[in-house]
C-alpha positions as CSV (number, residue, x, y, z in Angstrom):
1,M,28.5,2.9,1.4
2,N,25.7,2.5,3.9
3,L,24.5,6.0,3.3
4,S,24.5,5.6,-0.5
5,F,22.1,2.6,-0.1
6,F,19.6,4.7,1.7
7,D,19.9,7.8,-0.6
8,Q,17.2,6.3,-2.8
9,F,14.7,6.8,-0.1
10,S,15.4,10.6,0.3
11,S,12.9,12.9,-1.3
12,P,14.2,14.3,-4.6
13,Y,14.7,18.0,-5.2
14,L,15.2,20.1,-8.3
15,L,16.4,23.7,-7.8
16,G,15.2,23.5,-4.2
17,I,11.7,22.4,-5.2
18,P,10.5,19.0,-3.9
19,L,9.5,16.6,-6.6
20,I,7.4,14.3,-4.5
21,P,4.2,16.0,-5.5
22,L,5.1,15.3,-9.2
23,S,5.8,11.7,-8.4
24,L,2.4,11.5,-6.7
25,L,0.5,13.0,-9.7
26,F,2.3,11.0,-12.4
27,P,0.2,7.8,-11.9
28,T,-2.9,9.8,-12.9
29,L,-1.4,10.0,-16.5
30,L,-1.8,6.2,-16.7
31,L,-5.5,6.1,-16.0
32,P,-7.9,5.9,-18.9
33,S,-9.3,9.2,-20.0
34,P,-13.1,9.4,-20.6
35,S,-14.2,8.9,-24.1
36,H,-17.5,9.2,-26.0
37,R,-16.7,6.3,-28.3
38,W,-18.6,3.1,-27.9
39,I,-15.4,1.0,-28.5
40,N,-12.2,2.0,-26.8
41,N,-8.7,0.7,-27.5
42,R,-7.4,-2.4,-25.9
43,L,-5.4,-0.7,-23.2
44,S,-8.5,1.3,-22.0
45,T,-10.6,-1.9,-22.0
46,L,-7.9,-3.8,-20.0
47,Q,-7.7,-1.0,-17.5
48,L,-11.4,-0.8,-17.0
49,W,-11.6,-4.5,-16.7
50,F,-8.9,-4.5,-14.0
51,A,-10.6,-1.6,-12.1
52,N,-13.9,-3.5,-12.2
53,L,-12.2,-6.7,-10.9
54,I,-10.6,-4.7,-8.0
55,T,-13.9,-3.1,-7.1
56,K,-15.7,-6.5,-7.1
57,Q,-13.0,-8.1,-4.9
58,L,-13.1,-5.2,-2.4
59,M,-16.8,-4.9,-2.2
60,T,-17.6,-8.6,-1.8
61,P,-17.1,-8.6,2.0
62,L,-19.0,-5.4,2.5
63,N,-22.7,-5.0,2.9
64,K,-24.8,-2.5,0.9
65,A,-24.0,0.4,3.2
66,G,-20.3,-0.1,2.5
67,H,-20.6,0.2,-1.3
68,K,-20.6,4.0,-0.9
69,W,-16.9,3.6,-0.3
70,A,-16.3,1.8,-3.6
71,L,-14.9,4.8,-5.5
72,L,-12.6,5.8,-2.7
73,L,-11.2,2.3,-2.0
74,T,-10.8,1.5,-5.7
75,S,-9.0,4.8,-6.4
76,L,-6.7,4.2,-3.4
77,M,-5.9,0.7,-4.7
78,L,-5.1,1.9,-8.2
79,F,-3.1,4.8,-6.8
80,L,-0.9,2.6,-4.5
81,L,-0.5,0.0,-7.2
82,S,0.7,2.5,-9.8
83,I,3.1,4.1,-7.4
84,N,4.6,0.8,-6.1
85,L,5.1,-0.6,-9.6
86,L,6.5,2.7,-11.0
87,G,9.0,2.8,-8.2
88,L,10.6,-0.4,-9.4
89,L,11.8,1.3,-12.6
90,P,15.4,2.4,-12.6
91,Y,16.2,5.9,-11.4
92,T,12.7,6.5,-10.0
93,F,11.5,7.5,-6.5
94,T,8.9,5.5,-4.6
95,P,6.8,7.8,-2.4
96,T,5.3,4.8,-0.5
97,T,8.7,4.0,1.0
98,Q,8.1,7.1,3.2
99,L,6.5,6.3,6.5
100,S,5.1,9.8,6.7
101,M,3.1,9.5,3.5
102,N,1.8,6.0,4.4
103,M,0.7,7.2,7.8
104,A,-0.9,10.2,6.2
105,L,-3.0,7.8,4.1
106,A,-3.7,5.3,6.9
107,I,-4.7,7.5,9.8
108,P,-7.4,9.6,8.2
109,L,-9.0,6.6,6.4
110,W,-8.9,4.4,9.6
111,L,-10.3,7.3,11.6
112,A,-13.1,7.7,9.0
113,T,-14.1,4.1,9.4
114,L,-14.1,4.5,13.2
115,L,-16.2,7.6,13.1
116,V,-18.7,6.0,10.7
117,G,-19.2,3.2,13.3
118,L,-19.5,5.6,16.2
119,R,-22.1,7.6,14.4
120,N,-24.2,4.8,13.0
121,Q,-24.0,2.1,15.7
122,P,-22.1,3.4,18.7
123,S,-23.1,0.6,21.0
124,T,-21.8,-2.1,18.6
125,S,-18.6,-0.2,18.0
126,L,-17.9,0.3,21.6
127,G,-18.9,-3.3,22.3
128,H,-15.9,-4.5,20.4
129,L,-13.7,-3.2,23.2
130,L,-15.2,-5.7,25.6
131,P,-15.9,-9.3,24.5
132,E,-19.2,-10.8,25.8
133,G,-18.8,-13.0,28.8
134,T,-15.6,-11.4,30.1
135,P,-15.0,-12.1,33.8
136,T,-15.4,-8.9,35.9
137,P,-11.8,-8.8,37.2
138,L,-10.5,-8.8,33.6
139,I,-12.7,-6.1,32.3
140,P,-10.3,-3.1,32.8
141,A,-7.3,-5.1,31.4
142,L,-9.3,-6.2,28.3
143,I,-10.6,-2.7,27.6
144,M,-7.0,-1.4,27.7
145,I,-5.8,-4.2,25.4
146,E,-8.6,-3.8,22.9
147,T,-8.2,-0.1,22.9
148,T,-4.4,-0.4,22.2
149,S,-5.0,-2.9,19.4
150,L,-7.6,-0.5,17.9
151,L,-5.3,2.5,18.1
152,I,-2.3,0.5,16.6
153,R,-4.2,-0.4,13.4
154,P,-3.1,2.7,11.4
155,L,0.4,2.3,12.6
156,A,0.5,-1.3,11.4
157,L,-1.0,-0.3,8.0
158,G,1.7,2.3,7.4
159,V,4.7,0.4,8.8
160,R,3.7,-2.8,6.9
161,L,3.6,-1.0,3.6
162,T,6.8,1.0,4.3
163,A,8.8,-2.0,5.6
164,N,8.0,-4.4,2.8
165,L,8.8,-1.9,0.0
166,T,11.9,-0.6,1.7
167,A,13.3,-4.1,2.3
168,G,12.7,-5.0,-1.3
169,H,14.4,-1.9,-2.7
170,L,17.4,-2.4,-0.5
171,L,17.7,-6.1,-1.5
172,I,17.6,-5.1,-5.2
173,Q,20.2,-2.5,-4.8
174,L,22.5,-4.8,-2.7
175,I,22.3,-7.6,-5.2
176,S,22.7,-5.3,-8.3
177,T,25.8,-3.8,-6.6
178,A,27.2,-7.2,-6.0
179,T,26.5,-8.2,-9.6
180,I,28.4,-5.2,-11.0
181,T,31.3,-5.7,-8.6
182,L,31.8,-9.4,-9.3
183,L,31.5,-9.0,-13.1
184,P,35.3,-8.3,-13.8
185,M,36.6,-10.8,-11.2
186,L,34.1,-13.7,-11.2
187,P,31.9,-13.6,-14.3
188,S,30.2,-16.9,-13.6
189,I,29.2,-15.8,-10.0
190,S,28.1,-12.5,-11.4
191,A,25.8,-14.2,-13.9
192,L,24.3,-16.3,-11.1
193,T,23.8,-13.2,-9.0
194,A,22.1,-11.5,-12.0
195,L,19.7,-14.5,-12.3
196,I,18.9,-14.0,-8.6
197,L,18.4,-10.3,-9.2
198,F,15.9,-11.1,-12.0
199,L,14.0,-13.5,-9.8
200,L,14.0,-11.0,-7.0
201,T,12.6,-8.3,-9.3
202,I,9.7,-10.5,-10.3
203,L,9.1,-11.2,-6.6
204,E,9.1,-7.4,-5.9
205,V,6.5,-6.8,-8.6
206,A,4.3,-9.3,-6.8
207,V,5.1,-7.8,-3.4
208,A,4.2,-4.3,-4.8
209,M,0.8,-5.5,-6.0
210,I,0.1,-7.6,-2.9
211,Q,1.0,-4.8,-0.4
212,A,-1.3,-2.3,-2.2
213,Y,-4.1,-4.9,-2.1
214,V,-3.5,-5.7,1.6
215,F,-3.5,-2.1,2.6
216,V,-6.9,-1.4,1.0
217,L,-8.4,-4.8,2.0
218,L,-7.6,-4.2,5.6
219,L,-9.3,-0.8,5.4
220,S,-12.4,-2.5,3.9
221,L,-12.4,-5.0,6.7
222,Y,-12.2,-2.2,9.3
223,L,-15.1,-0.5,7.5
224,Q,-17.1,-3.7,7.6
225,E,-16.7,-3.9,11.4
226,N,-18.2,-0.5,11.8
227,I,-21.2,-0.7,9.4
């Protein structure tokens, strides 16, 4: 039984071919296609409004130099948001429950923000490792602590996204299994469990959106420190 609960997190295969690339490309079908018409349909207008809202929220804390990252950060936000929400549908696979994928997104982007700071303002970027006014005996210890906290940032990004989505999917499966099991024996308890499952699903929709936003927001804050 324990193994069956975690089977949903294993990468799906069809005839020996991994389907995770297909699940990563599927959200692109939901994006609005370019059109030469002046007036689009309501869905395209809503999608463009939502993309503009996300871009505005992400670019507000950044200065003008950071606006070059607007396309990358907005695309990442929409990509993570689509994958997280599509993963809540029945009989689907959520790639963002894989730590390897989240780390593959977090490490290069974090390293890019770090290299931007080292190239444009090396003194300021290295100065973050040693706060001003630090007593001389504490300098080696503080440098080690700040370096560790800097290097642990991509790990925290990947683990946070993976842990929150994995925990939510496990809770949904546990409560749905309990609902089906209790239905023939205790229908009233099963109905109450189904209500809890409905509320939990609404909560997981919010968590999926919030985790995608937090992932990209933290990257934008790391970028702000280095520009």
